[in-house]
C-alpha positions as CSV (number, residue, x, y, z in Angstrom):
1,M,0.0,0.0,0.0
2,K,1.5,3.3,-1.1
3,T,1.3,6.4,1.0
4,K,2.1,10.0,0.0
5,K,2.4,12.9,2.4
6,M,0.8,16.1,1.0
7,K,3.0,19.2,1.5
8,K,0.7,22.0,2.7
9,T,-2.3,20.2,4.1
10,G,-0.6,17.6,6.3
11,K,-3.0,15.0,5.0
12,T,-1.8,11.5,3.9
13,E,-2.9,9.9,0.6
14,V,-3.5,6.1,0.7
15,A,-4.2,4.3,-2.5
16,G,-6.0,7.2,-4.1
17,T,-7.9,8.4,-1.0
18,I,-6.8,11.1,1.3
19,C,-6.7,10.4,5.0
20,S,-7.2,13.4,7.3
21,D,-8.6,11.3,10.2
22,K,-7.0,12.4,13.5
23,D,-8.2,9.2,15.1
24,C,-6.4,6.9,12.6
25,P,-3.6,4.7,14.2
26,V,-1.5,4.9,11.0
27,H,-1.9,8.5,9.8
28,G,-3.3,10.3,12.9
29,N,-2.2,10.9,16.5
30,L,-4.1,7.9,18.0
31,K,-1.8,5.8,20.2
32,S,-2.9,2.2,20.7
33,R,-1.8,0.2,23.7
34,G,-3.0,-2.6,25.9
35,Q,-5.1,-5.6,25.0
36,I,-5.5,-7.0,21.5
37,F,-8.5,-9.0,20.4
38,R,-9.4,-11.0,17.3
39,G,-13.0,-11.4,16.3
40,K,-15.5,-11.6,13.5
41,V,-17.2,-8.4,12.2
42,I,-20.9,-8.7,12.8
43,K,-21.9,-5.0,12.1
44,K,-20.4,-2.2,10.1
45,F,-21.2,1.5,10.4
46,H,-19.6,4.7,9.2
47,K,-16.3,5.0,11.2
48,R,-17.2,2.0,13.5
49,I,-17.4,-1.8,13.5
50,V,-18.7,-4.3,16.0
51,I,-16.8,-7.4,16.5
52,E,-17.8,-10.6,18.4
53,F,-15.6,-13.3,19.8
54,E,-16.1,-16.3,22.2
55,R,-14.2,-16.8,25.5
56,M,-14.3,-19.4,28.2
57,I,-15.4,-18.3,31.7
58,Y,-14.8,-20.4,34.8
59,I,-17.8,-20.8,37.2
60,R,-16.5,-21.5,40.6
61,K,-19.7,-22.9,42.1
62,Y,-20.0,-25.7,39.5
63,E,-16.3,-26.1,38.8
64,R,-16.9,-25.9,35.1
65,Y,-16.3,-23.6,32.2
66,T,-19.0,-21.9,30.0
67,K,-18.7,-20.2,26.7
68,S,-19.5,-16.5,26.5
69,K,-19.7,-14.2,23.6
70,T,-18.3,-10.7,23.9
71,K,-19.1,-7.7,21.6
72,I,-16.7,-4.8,21.2
73,H,-17.2,-1.6,19.3
74,A,-14.0,-0.4,17.5
75,R,-13.1,2.7,15.5
76,L,-12.7,2.1,11.8
77,P,-10.5,4.8,10.1
78,T,-11.9,6.3,6.9
79,C,-8.8,5.2,4.9
80,M,-9.5,1.5,5.8
81,E,-13.3,1.4,5.4
82,K,-13.2,-0.3,2.0
83,Q,-11.0,-3.2,3.3
84,V,-13.4,-4.4,6.0
85,N,-16.8,-6.2,5.4
86,V,-19.2,-8.0,7.6
87,G,-18.0,-11.6,8.3
88,D,-14.2,-10.7,8.2
89,L,-11.8,-11.8,10.9
90,V,-10.1,-8.7,12.2
91,E,-7.7,-7.6,14.9
92,V,-8.5,-4.6,17.2
93,K,-6.3,-3.0,19.8
94,E,-7.1,-0.9,22.9
95,C,-6.8,2.8,22.8
96,R,-8.0,5.8,24.8
97,P,-11.8,6.2,25.1
98,L,-13.0,7.8,21.8
99,S,-16.7,7.9,22.8
100,K,-19.1,6.3,25.3
101,I,-18.8,2.9,23.7
102,I,-15.6,3.0,21.6
103,H,-12.4,2.1,23.4
104,F,-10.7,0.1,20.6
105,V,-9.3,0.8,17.1
106,F,-9.1,-1.4,14.0
107,V,-5.5,-2.6,13.4
108,K,-5.6,-5.1,10.6
109,K,-7.7,-7.6,8.6
110,I,-6.7,-11.2,9.2
111,K,-9.0,-13.2,7.0
112,S,-11.9,-12.4,4.6
113,G,-15.3,-13.9,5.4
114,E,-18.7,-14.3,3.8
115,E,-21.1,-11.4,4.0
116,K,-24.5,-11.9,5.6
117,K,-27.5,-11.8,3.2
């Protein structure tokens, strides 16, 4: 993927689109740190995706494990919106709180999936 830095505007061009998103981990000032999760994209909105993944939770009373699904809302930078579709396996990383529900940012696409019909 080729990137070009524009001289006067300070914006970055990625594969024909200009990225001026300040909350982009690649082109903006957003620092990502902390936990990394991999999950399947179940919903896609403008500048946001919802991923879901399963995890095992130990129940002390019954001394058994149970499966639980977790949903996470993540920021999707405008320069990467065309890469991600519903059903894809993606990786998100923790960042500072961007809104009431968004505390993660999209990092990379791992595998393509089938889109829901």
